[in-house]
C-alpha positions in Angstrom: -13.0 10.7 54.6 -14.1 13.6 52.5 -17.0 13.0 50.1 -18.5 15.7 47.9 -21.1 13.6 45.9 -24.6 13.2 47.4 -25.7 9.5 47.7 -22.3 8.0 48.0 -23.1 6.3 51.3 -26.2 4.8 49.8 -24.3 3.4 46.9 -21.7 2.0 49.2 -24.4 0.2 51.2 -26.0 -1.2 48.1 -22.6 -2.4 46.8 -22.0 -4.3 50.0 -25.4 -6.0 49.7 -24.6 -7.0 46.1 -21.3 -8.4 47.2 -23.0 -10.6 49.8 -25.6 -11.8 47.3 -24.7 -14.6 44.8 -23.1 -13.1 41.7 -25.4 -12.8 38.7 -23.9 -14.0 35.4 -26.6 -12.7 33.1 -25.1 -10.4 30.4 -28.1 -8.1 30.8 -26.8 -7.1 34.2 -23.5 -5.8 32.9 -23.1 -2.1 32.1 -24.2 -1.6 28.5 -21.7 1.2 27.8 -18.7 -0.9 28.6 -16.9 -3.5 26.5 -16.5 -7.2 27.4 -12.8 -7.0 28.1 -11.5 -9.4 30.7 -10.6 -8.2 34.2 -8.5 -11.2 35.1 -6.1 -10.6 37.9 -8.2 -7.8 39.3 -10.6 -8.0 42.3 -14.3 -7.9 41.4 -16.0 -4.5 41.0 -17.8 -5.0 44.3 -14.4 -4.8 46.1 -14.1 -1.1 45.1 -17.7 -0.1 45.5 -16.9 2.2 48.5 -14.6 4.4 46.3 -16.6 7.5 45.4 -16.2 9.6 42.2 -13.9 12.0 44.0 -11.7 9.1 45.1 -11.5 7.8 41.6 -10.7 11.2 40.2 -7.8 11.6 42.7 -6.4 8.2 41.6 -6.6 9.0 37.9 -5.0 12.5 38.5 -2.2 10.9 40.3 -1.6 8.2 37.6 -1.8 10.9 34.9 0.9 12.9 36.7 3.1 9.9 36.9 2.6 9.1 33.2 3.2 12.7 32.2 -0.1 13.0 30.3 -3.0 15.4 30.6 -4.9 15.3 33.9 -8.1 13.3 33.2 -9.4 13.3 36.8 -11.9 16.0 36.1 -13.4 13.9 33.2 -13.8 10.9 35.5 -15.4 13.1 38.2 -17.7 14.7 35.7 -19.0 11.3 34.5 -19.4 10.1 38.1 -17.1 7.2 37.6 -17.0 5.3 41.0 -14.8 2.5 42.1 -17.0 -0.3 40.9 -17.2 1.3 37.5 -13.5 1.8 37.3 -12.9 -1.9 37.9 -14.7 -2.9 34.7 -13.7 -0.1 32.4 -11.9 -1.2 29.3 -9.3 0.8 27.3 -11.7 1.7 24.6 -14.4 2.7 27.1 -12.1 5.5 28.3 -12.8 7.3 24.9 -16.5 7.5 25.9 -15.5 10.0 28.6 -14.8 12.6 25.9 -18.5 12.9 25.2 -20.8 15.6 26.8 -20.0 19.1 28.0 -16.5 19.9 29.1 -14.8 22.8 30.9 -12.3 25.2 29.3 -9.4 23.5 31.1 -10.2 19.9 29.9 -8.3 20.2 26.6 -5.2 18.3 27.8 -7.4 15.5 29.2 -9.4 15.2 26.0 -6.2 15.0 23.9 -5.0 12.1 26.2 -8.1 10.0 25.9 -8.6 10.5 22.2 -5.2 9.1 21.4 -4.7 5.4 21.4 -1.2 5.3 23.0 -1.9 7.6 26.0 -5.3 6.0 26.6 -3.9 2.4 26.7 -1.1 3.5 29.0 -3.5 5.1 31.3 -5.7 2.0 31.3 -2.7 -0.2 32.1 -1.8 2.1 35.0 -5.3 1.9 36.4 -5.1 -1.9 36.2 -1.8 -2.0 38.1 -3.2 0.4 40.7 -6.3 -1.7 41.3 -4.2 -4.9 41.6 -1.8 -3.2 44.1 -4.7 -2.0 46.3 -6.8 -5.2 46.1 -8.8 -5.7 49.2 -8.7 -2.1 50.5 -12.4 -1.4 50.3 -12.1 1.8 52.4 -10.3 4.5 50.4 -8.9 5.9 53.6 -6.5 2.9 53.7 -5.4 3.7 50.2 -4.7 7.3 51.2 -2.6 6.1 54.1 -0.6 3.8 51.8 -0.2 6.6 49.2 -0.2 10.1 50.9 0.1 12.0 47.6 -3.6 11.1 46.9 -4.7 13.6 49.6 -3.3 16.5 47.7 -4.6 15.1 44.3 -8.1 14.7 45.7 -8.5 18.3 46.8 -6.8 19.6 43.7 -9.1 17.8 41.3 -12.2 18.8 43.2 -11.2 22.5 43.1 -10.4 22.3 39.4 -13.8 20.7 38.5 -15.9 23.0 40.7 -14.0 26.1 39.5 -14.6 25.1 35.9 -18.3 24.6 36.6 -18.4 28.1 38.2 -19.4 26.6 41.6 -18.5 27.9 45.0 -16.7 25.4 47.1 -18.7 23.8 49.8 -16.5 21.4 51.6 -18.2 18.5 53.2 -17.6 17.1 56.6 -14.8 14.8 57.5 -15.6 11.9 59.8 -15.8 13.0 63.3 -15.6 16.8 62.5 -18.0 19.5 61.6 -18.4 20.9 58.1 -16.9 24.3 57.3 -20.2 25.9 56.6 -20.6 28.6 59.2 -21.5 32.0 57.7 -19.2 33.6 60.4 -16.1 31.8 59.1 -13.4 34.5 58.9 -16.1 37.2 58.5 -14.3 39.6 60.9 -11.0 39.4 59.1 -10.0 42.7 57.4 -8.5 43.0 53.9 -5.0 43.4 55.4 -5.5 40.4 57.7 -6.7 38.3 54.8 -3.6 39.3 52.9 -1.4 38.1 55.8 -3.2 34.8 55.7 -2.6 34.4 51.9 1.0 35.3 52.3 1.4 32.8 55.2 -0.2 30.0 53.1 2.0 30.8 50.0 5.2 30.7 52.1 4.3 27.1 53.0 3.1 26.0 49.5 5.9 27.8 47.5 8.9 26.7 49.5 9.3 29.9 51.4 9.3 32.3 48.4 8.9 35.5 50.4 8.7 37.8 47.4 6.0 35.8 45.6 4.0 35.5 48.8 4.0 39.2 49.5 3.3 40.2 45.9 0.3 37.8 45.4 -1.1 38.9 48.8 -0.9 42.5 47.5 -2.9 41.5 44.4 -5.7 40.1 46.5 -5.6 43.2 48.8 -6.0 45.3 45.7 -9.3 43.5 44.9 -10.5 44.0 48.5 -10.6 40.3 49.4 -11.4 40.3 53.1 -12.4 37.4 55.4 -15.9 37.0 54.0 -14.6 36.9 50.4 -11.7 34.6 51.2 -13.9 31.6 51.8 -15.2 31.8 48.2 -12.0 32.4 46.3 -11.7 29.8 43.5 -9.0 29.0 41.0 -10.9 30.7 38.2 -11.3 33.9 40.2 -7.5 33.9 40.9 -7.0 33.5 37.2 -9.1 36.6 36.5 -7.0 38.6 39.0 -3.9 37.7 37.2 -5.1 38.1 33.6 -3.5 41.0 31.6 -1.5 41.9 34.6 2.1 43.2 34.5 3.1 43.1 38.2 5.0 40.2 39.7 2.1 38.9 41.7 -0.3 39.1 38.8 2.1 37.2 36.6 2.5 34.5 39.1 -1.3 34.1 39.4 -1.3 33.2 35.7 0.4 29.9 36.6 -2.1 27.1 37.2 0.1 25.3 39.7 0.3 28.4 41.9 -3.5 28.8 41.8 -4.2 25.2 42.6 -1.8 25.1 45.5 -3.1 28.4 46.9 -6.8 27.4 46.7 -6.1 24.1 48.3 -4.0 25.6 51.1 -6.5 28.4 51.6 -9.5 26.2 52.1 -7.6 23.9 54.3 -6.6 26.8 56.5 -10.2 28.0 56.6 -11.4 24.6 57.6 -9.1 24.6 60.6 -9.1 28.3 61.6 -12.2 29.8 59.9 -14.3 29.8 63.1 -11.7 31.8 65.0 -11.0 35.5 65.2 -7.8 36.7 63.7 -6.2 37.4 67.1 -7.0 33.8 68.1 -5.4 32.6 64.9 -2.2 34.6 65.4 -1.8 33.2 68.9 -1.8 29.7 67.4 0.6 30.6 64.6 3.7 32.5 65.9 4.9 33.4 62.4 1.6 35.0 61.5 1.8 36.9 64.8 5.2 38.4 63.8 3.9 39.4 60.4 0.8 41.0 62.0 2.9 43.0 64.4 5.0 44.4 61.5 1.9 45.2 59.5 0.3 47.1 62.4 3.4 49.1 63.0 3.6 50.1 59.4 -0.1 50.8 59.2 0.2 53.1 62.3 2.9 55.0 60.5 1.1 55.2 57.2 -2.0 56.6 58.9 0.1 59.5 60.2 1.8 60.2 56.9 1.7 63.7 55.6 0.6 62.7 52.1 0.7 66.2 50.5 4.2 66.8 51.8 5.4 63.4 50.5 3.9 64.1 47.1 5.5 67.6 47.1 9.0 66.3 47.9 8.7 63.5 45.4 7.7 66.0 42.8 10.6 68.4 43.7 13.2 65.6 43.5 11.9 63.5 40.5 9.4 65.8 38.7 6.7 63.7 37.1 8.9 60.9 36.0 9.0 58.3 38.8 7.4 54.9 39.3 5.8 53.9 42.6 6.7 50.2 41.9 10.4 50.9 42.4 10.0 53.2 45.4 9.7 52.2 49.1 6.1 51.3 49.8 5.7 54.0 52.4 6.1 56.6 49.6 3.2 55.2 47.7 0.4 57.6 48.4 -2.1 56.5 45.8 -5.5 55.1 46.8 -5.0 51.4 47.3 -7.8 50.4 45.0 -6.3 52.2 42.1 -2.8 50.8 42.4 -3.4 47.8 40.3 -5.1 49.7 37.5 -2.4 52.4 37.4 0.4 49.8 37.3 -1.4 47.6 34.8 -1.4 50.2 32.1 2.2 51.3 32.4 4.0 51.4 29.0 6.6 48.8 28.1 9.4 51.3 28.5 9.2 53.8 31.4 11.4 56.9 31.7 12.7 57.4 35.3 14.5 60.5 36.5 16.7 59.3 39.4 17.8 62.1 41.8 21.5 61.8 42.6 23.1 63.7 45.5 26.8 63.9 44.6 29.7 65.5 46.5 33.2 66.2 45.0 35.8 67.0 47.6 38.9 68.6 46.0 42.0 67.8 47.9 44.7 69.1 45.5 45.7 69.8 41.9 48.8 67.9 41.0 51.0 67.6 37.9 53.9 65.5 36.9 57.4 66.9 37.5 58.8 66.0 34.0 59.3 69.0 31.7 57.2 67.4 29.0 54.4 66.5 31.4 54.0 69.8 33.3 50.7 70.4 31.6 49.3 67.1 32.8 47.2 68.5 35.6 45.1 66.1 37.7 42.3 66.8 40.2 42.8 64.6 43.3 40.0 64.2 45.8 37.0 62.1 46.9 33.7 61.6 45.1 30.6 60.5 46.9 27.6 59.4 44.7 24.2 58.9 46.4 21.4 57.7 44.1 18.2 58.6 46.0 14.8 56.8 46.3 15.7 53.9 43.9 17.8 50.8 44.6 19.8 50.5 41.4 21.3 47.2 42.4 17.9 45.6 42.4 17.5 46.3 38.6 18.9 43.9 36.1 20.8 45.6 33.3 19.4 45.0 29.9 22.9 45.3 28.5 24.0 42.3 30.6 26.5 44.2 32.8 26.7 43.9 36.6 23.9 45.5 38.6 25.7 48.2 40.7 24.3 50.5 43.3 25.5 53.6 41.5 25.6 55.1 38.0 28.5 54.6 35.8 30.7 57.7 35.3 32.7 59.2 32.4 35.4 61.8 32.5 35.9 64.4 29.8 33.4 62.8 27.4 35.1 59.4 27.7 38.6 60.6 26.8 39.9 58.8 29.8 39.0 55.3 31.1 36.8 55.7 34.2 38.6 52.8 35.9 41.8 54.8 35.8 40.0 57.8 37.5 37.8 56.2 40.2 38.9 53.8 43.0 35.9 52.3 44.8 36.3 52.5 48.6 32.9 51.6 50.2 29.1 51.5 49.7 26.8 52.1 52.6 22.9 52.2 52.6 21.2 55.0 54.4 17.7 56.1 55.1 15.8 59.0 56.6 12.4 59.5 58.1 10.4 62.4 56.9 6.6 62.9 57.1 6.4 59.3 58.5 7.7 57.8 55.3 11.1 56.2 54.6 13.4 57.8 52.1 16.2 55.5 51.1 19.5 56.0 49.4 22.9 54.2 48.9 26.1 56.1 49.3 29.2 55.0 47.3 32.6 56.6 48.0 35.4 56.8 45.4 38.9 58.0 45.6 39.4 60.1 42.4 42.3 61.3 40.3 40.8 62.9 37.2 42.8 64.5 34.4 42.0 68.1 33.7 42.0 69.8 30.2 43.8 73.1 29.9 42.1 75.8 27.8 43.9 79.1 26.9 42.1 82.1 28.2 44.9 84.7 27.8 48.4 84.0 26.4 50.7 86.8 25.6 54.3 86.4 26.6 55.3 86.3 29.4 51.7 86.3 30.8 49.5 83.2 30.5 46.2 82.4 32.1 44.6 79.0 31.6 41.3 77.3 32.5 41.8 73.8 33.9 38.5 71.9 33.5 37.2 68.4 34.3 33.8 67.1 33.2 32.1 64.3 35.1 29.1 62.7 33.5 26.8 60.1 35.0 25.6 57.6 32.4 22.0 56.4 32.0 21.1 52.7 31.7 18.1 50.5 30.9 17.1 47.9 33.5 14.2 45.7 34.5 13.1 44.0 37.7 14.5 40.5 38.2 11.2 38.7 37.7 10.1 36.0 35.4 7.4 36.7 32.9 4.9 33.9 33.3 2.4 35.4 30.9 4.6 35.7 27.9 3.9 39.5 27.7 6.6 42.1 27.3 8.3 42.9 30.6 8.4 46.5 31.5 11.8 48.0 31.2 13.0 51.2 32.8 15.4 53.8 31.4 16.9 55.4 34.4 18.4 58.9 33.8 20.6 60.4 36.6 19.8 64.0 37.6 22.3 65.7 39.9 20.6 67.6 42.8 21.3 71.0 44.2 21.8 71.6 47.9 20.0 74.8 48.7 21.6 75.6 52.0 25.3 74.8 51.5 27.0 74.7 48.1 30.0 72.9 49.7 27.9 69.8 49.7 28.2 69.8 46.0 31.9 70.8 45.5 34.2 71.4 48.4 37.8 72.7 48.3 39.3 71.3 51.4 42.6 73.2 51.8 41.5 76.5 50.1 43.5 78.5 52.7 46.8 76.6 52.3 48.1 76.7 48.7 51.1 74.5 49.7 48.6 71.6 50.1 46.2 72.5 47.3 48.7 73.4 44.6 51.2 70.6 43.7 52.0 72.0 40.3 55.4 73.3 39.3 54.5 75.3 36.2 51.1 76.6 37.2 49.7 78.5 40.1 46.0 78.5 41.3 44.5 81.9 40.8 41.3 81.5 42.8 40.7 78.6 45.2 36.9 78.9 44.5 36.3 77.1 41.3 33.7 77.8 38.6 31.1 75.0 38.9 28.7 74.3 36.1 25.8 71.7 35.9 24.7 70.8 32.4 21.1 69.7 31.7 19.8 67.5 29.0 16.5 66.4 27.6 13.5 68.0 26.0 11.3 68.4 29.0 8.6 66.1 27.6 7.4 63.7 30.4 7.6 60.1 29.5 9.9 60.6 26.5 13.0 62.5 27.4 12.5 64.6 30.5 14.9 67.3 31.8 17.7 65.9 33.9 21.2 67.1 34.8 23.8 64.3 34.3 27.0 66.4 34.0 29.0 68.6 36.3 32.1 70.7 35.2 34.7 72.1 37.6 37.0 74.9 36.4 40.0 76.3 38.1 41.9 79.3 36.6 45.7 78.9 36.6 48.4 81.3 35.8 52.2 81.2 35.4 54.6 83.3 37.4 55.7 86.0 35.0 58.5 87.6 37.0 61.4 85.6 35.7 60.4 85.3 32.1 59.5 89.0 32.1 63.0 89.9 33.2 64.6 87.4 30.9 63.1 89.0 27.9 62.5 92.7 28.8 66.0 93.4 30.1 67.8 92.1 27.0 65.3 93.9 24.8 65.7 97.1 26.7 69.5 96.8 26.3 69.2 96.3 22.6 66.9 99.3 22.1 69.2 101.4 24.2 72.3 100.5 22.2 70.3 101.0 19.0 69.5 104.5 20.1 73.2 105.2 20.8 74.1 103.8 17.4 71.6 106.1 15.7 72.9 109.2 17.5 76.6 108.7 17.6 77.6 106.5 14.7 79.8 108.4 12.2 80.9 105.6 9.8 78.4 103.5 7.8 80.3 100.3 8.2 80.4 100.8 11.9 76.7 101.7 12.0 75.6 98.7 9.9 77.7 96.3 12.0 76.1 97.5 15.2 72.6 97.1 13.7 73.4 93.5 12.6 74.7 92.7 16.0 71.6 94.1 17.7 69.4 92.1 15.2 71.3 88.9 15.9 70.8 89.4 19.6 67.1 89.7 19.1 66.9 86.6 17.0 67.9 84.5 20.0 65.0 86.1 21.9 62.4 85.2 19.3 61.5 81.8 20.9 60.8 83.4 24.2 59.0 86.4 22.8 56.7 84.4 20.6 55.9 81.7 23.2 52.2 80.9 23.3 50.1 78.4 25.3 47.3 78.6 22.7 47.1 76.0 20.0 45.2 78.4 17.7 46.5 78.9 14.2 45.4 82.5 14.4 47.4 85.7 14.5 48.3 86.5 18.2 49.6 89.5 20.1 53.0 87.8 20.3 53.3 87.8 16.5 52.6 91.6 16.5 55.3 92.0 19.1 58.0 90.2 17.1 57.0 92.1 13.9 57.2 95.4 15.6 60.7 94.8 17.0 62.2 93.9 13.7 60.3 96.7 11.9 61.9 99.1 14.3 65.4 97.7 13.5 64.6 98.1 9.8 63.7 101.7 10.3 66.8 102.3 12.4 69.0 100.7 9.7 67.9 103.3 7.1 68.9 106.3 9.3 72.6 106.5 8.1 72.0 106.2 4.3 68.9 108.5 4.4 70.6 111.2 6.4 73.8 111.1 4.3 72.4 110.6 0.8 68.8 111.4 0.5 68.4 114.5 2.8 70.5 117.5 1.7 73.1 118.8 4.1 71.3 122.1 4.3 68.2 120.3 5.8 69.7 119.7 9.2 66.4 119.7 11.0 65.0 116.9 8.7 67.9 114.7 9.6 67.3 115.3 13.3 63.6 114.5 12.9 64.2 111.3 11.0 66.6 110.1 13.7 64.0 110.9 16.4 61.4 109.0 14.4 63.6 105.9 14.3 64.4 106.1 18.0 60.6 106.5 18.9 59.7 103.5 16.7 62.3 101.4 18.5 61.1 102.4 22.0 57.4 101.9 21.0 58.1 98.1 20.8 58.1 98.1 24.6 54.5 99.2 24.7 53.3 95.6 23.9 54.8 93.8 26.9 53.6 96.5 29.3 50.2 96.4 27.6 50.1 92.6 28.2 51.0 93.2 31.8 48.0 95.6 32.2 45.6 93.1 30.5 47.0 90.3 32.7 46.5 92.2 36.0 43.0 93.4 35.2 41.9 89.9 34.1 43.4 88.4 37.2 41.6 90.9 39.4 38.3 90.2 37.7 38.7 86.4 38.1 39.4 86.8 41.8 35.9 88.2 42.2 34.4 84.8 41.5 33.8 84.9 44.5 36.1 86.9 46.7 39.4 85.1 47.4 39.1 85.1 51.2 35.4 84.3 51.4 34.3 81.1 53.2 30.6 80.5 53.8 27.8 78.2 52.7 27.4 80.0 49.4 31.0 79.3 48.3 32.9 76.1 47.5 35.6 76.7 50.1 36.0 74.5 53.2 34.0 71.6 54.4 30.2 71.6 54.6 28.8 72.8 57.9 27.2 70.3 60.2 24.0 72.5 60.3 23.4 71.3 56.7 23.0 67.7 57.8 26.5 66.4 57.1 27.7 64.6 60.2 28.7 61.7 57.9 29.4 61.5 54.2 26.6 59.0 53.7 23.9 61.2 55.3 21.4 62.7 52.9 19.5 65.9 53.8 16.4 65.1 51.7 14.6 68.3 52.7 17.4 70.5 51.5 17.7 69.0 48.0 16.0 70.2 44.8 16.5 70.1 41.1 18.4 72.9 39.4 15.6 73.3 36.9 12.0 74.0 37.6 10.3 70.6 37.8 7.1 72.2 36.4 8.7 73.1 33.1 6.5 71.7 30.3 5.9 72.3 26.6 3.1 74.7 25.5 -0.3 72.9 25.7 -1.7 71.7 22.4 1.7 71.7 20.5 2.9 68.1 20.5 6.2 69.0 18.7 7.1 71.9 20.9 9.9 71.5 23.5 9.6 72.8 27.1 11.6 75.8 28.1 14.2 75.2 30.7 13.8 77.4 33.8 15.9 78.0 36.8 14.5 76.6 40.0 14.0 79.4 42.5 14.5 77.0 45.4 18.2 76.5 44.6 19.0 79.2 47.1 17.3 79.0 50.5 16.0 82.2 52.0 18.3 81.8 55.1 21.4 81.8 52.9 20.8 85.0 50.9 22.9 86.9 53.4 26.0 84.8 52.5 25.8 86.0 48.9 27.6 89.2 50.1 30.8 87.4 49.5 30.4 88.0 45.8 31.2 91.2 44.1 28.1 93.4 43.2 28.7 92.7 39.5 30.2 89.3 40.0 28.7 85.9 39.0 26.4 84.7 41.7 24.8 81.2 42.0 23.1 80.1 39.9 23.1 81.6 36.4 21.3 79.8 33.6 22.9 80.0 30.1 21.4 77.7 27.6 21.2 74.4 29.4 24.0 75.2 31.9 23.6 76.3 35.5 26.8 78.1 36.5 28.4 79.7 39.5 31.5 81.6 38.5 33.0 82.9 35.2 33.1 80.7 32.2 36.2 80.6 30.1 34.4 82.1 27.2 33.5 85.1 29.4 37.0 85.4 30.7 38.4 85.5 27.1 35.9 88.2 26.3 37.0 90.2 29.3 40.6 89.9 28.2 39.7 91.1 24.8 37.9 94.1 26.2 41.1 95.1 28.0 43.2 94.9 24.8 44.0 98.3 23.2 42.1 99.0 20.0 45.2 99.3 17.8 46.5 95.9 18.9 43.1 94.3 18.2 43.1 96.0 14.8 46.5 94.6 14.0 45.5 91.1 14.9 42.3 91.4 12.9 44.2 92.7 9.8 46.9 90.1 9.8 44.7 87.2 10.9 44.4 85.5 7.5 43.7 82.1 8.9 40.6 83.4 10.7 39.4 85.2 7.6 39.7 81.9 5.6 37.8 80.1 8.3 35.1 82.7 8.6 34.6 82.7 4.8 34.4 78.9 4.7 32.0 78.5 7.6 30.2 81.7 7.3 30.8 82.7 10.9 32.1 85.9 12.3 32.8 84.6 15.8 35.9 82.6 16.6 36.3 80.1 19.3 39.7 79.5 20.8 41.5 76.3 21.7 41.9 73.6 24.3 44.7 71.3 25.0 43.9 68.5 22.6 41.0 70.4 21.1 39.8 74.0 20.3 38.1 76.3 22.6 38.3 79.7 24.2 41.3 81.9 23.6 41.4 85.6 22.9 38.5 86.5 20.7 39.6 89.8 19.1 36.2 90.9 18.0 34.2 89.7 21.0 32.1 92.3 22.7 33.1 93.4 26.2 31.0 91.9 29.1 28.2 93.9 30.4 
């Protein structure tokens, strides 16, 4: 039997002597502090004289737990109420226990004893307990009959001594030595003591592995080793958990956890405190397994290249990452500072999550219907790999499902993402670098994304379009799935996806599989692929202010340039027009009768009227004056001039001025034939622009710095789920920061020089000397290839000056728009919107 009160044995012996002596009936021998209530039906006080104050406190605690009232065991223990005193206590006498000094945790007990109802219910429960165990003078027999008293006895003692600020000094059990050796557990290290704490918590908390590990980490953070473990009290555990935000600290704020932990801890030390840790592990197989895992991980962590790990983390996530969400092998902070660093984290933390994403382009397809020929779709495979963070482990604040990947939008949400992405599989992956574990999850989608068509050059019968698709990864706000036991605000994380650059092989970002076989790549009837190497553009966002809205790149845009075969429409319009001009020339020269002349002119004009729909065809949705409009005006202007030849030569010019008549006829004929200049001028612009766009890069190039073909195995791509961590970097410079001292200033976005590896510079020879090389920063866009705005400017630079002048003079809609908006630069159109078309006044590219 445990006893913690000095003199208990002497009091028990005296009680037995009093029981053997004749009972004294004098009122002066009764306790003066107790009332004269009857104790009928209960054994005399001497029968319980062997019950010590600790035993009584355990009984009272158990009864309070059954009644659902505040635990009063500590008050009974503080007033040294033994078994013989308990037998004569009246209900009103219980209120006397509220007197004197009390601990900070006795509030519930005082409230119970000061109220009449709870006090009388407790007194009645005590009477029933004493009646039930009448005749059991040895409290050990009571414990055997009621095993729950073993736990209650130790719990009450720990609570009282912790409230008194005492260090636990367990007394001896019968037949065993007291746990008092100064060598008890003294050789256990901090890590070994943490393993012991985790082992005890697995038993006391029903196998809750997460809580066991997290609380053990809290004790390790306070450097609790074997020497300190023997003196850990409930109050000290409470101090460890106060004002904490981590999962383990929040759980230590729960009284039940602290009580069970201290009880289990001291019981473990009483049994194994005299042994070395290796001896303990041989006795407990589970602890041996955990120790083996710990030593393996510690041997790895000792060999970690901490500067290299920090440098790679900085290159991938900048300054906005949280060690609490990373794999523990990546936490390179000094262990003592971990708790203090995590404790002062803000309530909302900005996290930049690096995402390694690959888009495999299989084909460009369009519907066969005449009205749906412009519905171009990009068909392929998309692999999204969020790095370092397990997104599925974070609960979404919005209440949506926790997925292992970021949500995606196509073309600014114009199309439902569920119609564009078909989930195929998700596979976890990990890599070992610098003796640390770098984790990722790879999710593969089959994609069919609609592309938007933008007019770059449209002058019948020549049309060049930019087919674009924009994929955006969406941010979300999440939190760890843990209960907040302290009532404080739980830390939430706003995770922002940032697409990474592969510095050795651009085909790991966007890959055109069948670039060398247009029969597989091009499944469009109306359009043809001009260059199988697309223009790829990554768009950044954010202000570059760490902790608020850092830089990140959530969007990628893929652009293919398409053209229409102009041979058939060119012949269908040019040949009839050529015939009409030729017959008009003959009419001017040989017509001798006015009625015959005028009839021929009307027939020619009527023929051209049927050509107007073809001549004025335009793929642009702009309401501006186009080259095609100038073309139609010029043709009919030439017919009007030709119609005046007969009356002018017969009536207005004297017959003696034969040369004037000949000159006027030549003038009318030249005006008619000049209308053919426009289609051939359009042909020249079309060929030059097509030749320029083919340099982005060279059509036949296939290497690591293009987007043609599959990625090379040398770049670490034996499987789609593999992640070459060492070859990834952000597109922007992670050290971009606002000027010091100016809180309102924004950081300047800079191109990361590490986006092109030194070993791959030789592959840039595939690009033309004056062509667009990777990567060019414009605003917040990192681009490889020509943008549609640049292509439109190139087309305008190839347009003859007189034609540009005509479009500028007659472009009344543009003038009204410029006057209204105060802008001199016009943007073109898009299918379903407005964007780049021919910009007549745009400056030619440098």
